[in-house]
C-alpha positions in Angstrom: -0.2 -0.1 -0.2 1.3 3.1 -1.0 -0.1 6.6 0.9 0.7 9.7 -1.0 -0.9 13.5 -2.0 -2.0 13.6 -5.4 0.2 16.3 -7.3 -1.3 15.4 -10.9 -4.8 16.9 -10.9 -5.0 16.0 -14.8 -3.5 12.2 -14.3 -6.4 11.5 -11.4 -9.1 13.8 -12.0 -11.0 10.6 -13.3 -10.2 8.2 -9.9 -11.3 11.2 -7.9 -14.4 11.5 -9.3 -15.5 8.0 -9.2 -14.4 7.8 -5.5 -16.4 11.2 -4.8 -19.6 9.6 -6.3 -18.8 5.7 -4.6 -18.8 8.4 -1.6 -21.6 10.3 -2.4 -23.9 6.8 -3.0 -22.9 5.3 0.2 -23.3 8.8 2.0 -27.1 9.3 0.4 -27.4 5.7 0.1 -28.0 6.1 -3.7 -28.2 8.7 -6.4 -30.2 9.2 -9.5 -28.9 9.1 -13.3 -29.2 12.6 -13.6 -27.6 13.3 -9.9 -24.6 10.8 -11.6 -24.4 12.9 -14.9 -24.3 15.7 -13.5 -21.7 15.0 -11.1 -19.6 13.1 -13.9 -19.5 16.2 -15.8 -18.6 18.9 -13.1 -15.9 17.3 -10.5 -13.4 16.6 -13.5 -13.1 20.5 -13.9 -13.4 20.9 -10.2 -10.8 19.0 -9.3 -8.6 20.1 -12.2 -9.2 23.5 -11.3 -9.1 23.6 -7.3 -6.1 20.4 -6.7 -3.4 21.8 -4.8 -4.9 25.3 -4.5 -7.7 24.9 -2.1 -8.2 21.6 -2.1 -5.8 18.7 -1.6 -6.8 14.8 -2.2 -4.4 12.0 -0.4 -5.1 8.4 -1.3 -3.8 5.3 -0.8 -3.2 3.0 -3.6 -3.0 -0.7 -3.6 -1.0 -1.4 -7.2 -3.1 0.9 -9.8 -6.4 0.8 -7.5 -6.9 3.5 -5.4 -8.0 1.6 -2.1 -9.0 4.9 0.3 -8.5 8.5 0.0 -9.7 11.9 1.8 -9.9 15.4 1.1 -8.6 18.3 3.0 -10.4 21.6 1.6 -8.6 25.3 3.1 -10.5 28.3 3.1 -9.3 31.6 4.3 -11.3 34.7 6.1 -10.4 37.3 7.9 -8.8 36.2 10.8 -10.3 36.9 14.5 -9.4 35.2 18.2 -10.5 31.8 16.5 -8.6 31.5 13.6 -5.7 34.0 14.2 -3.8 33.0 10.8 -7.3 33.2 9.1 -6.9 29.7 7.4 -9.0 26.4 8.5 -9.4 23.6 7.0 -12.7 21.1 6.0 -11.8 17.2 5.8 -14.4 15.9 3.7 -14.9 12.5 1.5 -12.6 10.2 3.9 -13.5 6.7 2.0 -12.4 3.5 1.9 -13.1 0.4 -0.6 -15.6 -1.7 1.3 -13.1 -4.6 0.6 -10.2 -2.3 2.1 -12.3 -1.2 5.0 -10.6 -2.0 9.3 -6.7 -2.4 7.7 -6.1 1.7 9.2 -6.2 3.4 5.9 -8.5 6.0 6.6 -6.1 7.3 10.0 -3.2 6.7 8.2 -4.6 9.0 5.3 -5.6 11.4 8.2 -2.5 11.7 10.1 -1.2 12.7 6.5 -3.5 15.4 6.0 -3.0 16.6 10.0 0.8 16.8 9.2 0.4 18.9 6.1 -2.1 21.0 8.2 0.1 22.2 10.5 2.8 23.0 7.8 0.5 25.4 5.9 -0.4 27.0 9.5 -3.8 26.2 9.5 -6.1 27.2 12.8 -8.0 24.0 13.0 -9.6 21.1 10.9 -13.0 20.5 10.7 -15.4 17.8 9.9 -18.9 16.2 9.9 -18.7 13.1 11.2 -20.9 9.9 11.1 -21.2 7.4 14.0 -19.3 4.8 11.8 -16.4 7.6 11.7 -16.8 9.0 15.0 -14.3 7.1 17.4 -11.6 7.0 14.4 -11.6 10.8 14.5 -11.8 10.9 18.1 -8.9 9.0 18.4 -7.2 11.0 16.4 -7.6 14.2 18.3 -11.0 15.5 17.1 -13.2 17.0 19.5 -16.7 17.9 19.2 -17.2 21.6 18.5 -19.0 23.1 21.7 -20.7 26.6 20.6 -23.4 29.3 21.0 -23.8 29.3 17.4 -26.3 26.9 15.8 -24.9 25.1 12.6 -27.1 26.3 10.1 -27.6 26.5 6.1 -29.8 28.2 3.2 -30.5 26.0 0.1 -30.6 28.2 -2.7 -33.5 27.4 -4.9 -32.3 25.1 -7.8 -33.9 27.6 -10.5 -31.2 29.8 -9.6 -28.3 27.6 -9.5 -26.0 28.1 -12.5 
């Protein structure tokens, strides 16, 4: 097994697209044909545009097959006391193919991501965890966020999307 950060967006855009779709299919309990078509159309361009700019992809390869992956999305905001450097990271798309699970792949990938986050001078990493991943993240030092703020979102009307 080889663990690495992806540097060649063009070479890996297709593989990262398929891994993202596998992750989303499992996370959402399935995707419609329309959603699959839209994702296959949009994701390669996204990876080619953002990889190693504000998105970093870590993979574990078993030969030519990517056994697992995780992504780090970095955002920069005006600094405040909670993020004095203004740079934070979001860990997402932690995914291991079913046949490779329970072998420590996700943990090793996340440790590499954490080390790189420190080198990038990120103030913190955040994530949303499933019940299945919760203990892994706790073992790696992640803590439950306690805040006086509510986690909210506004879904923009689909007709207004480009």
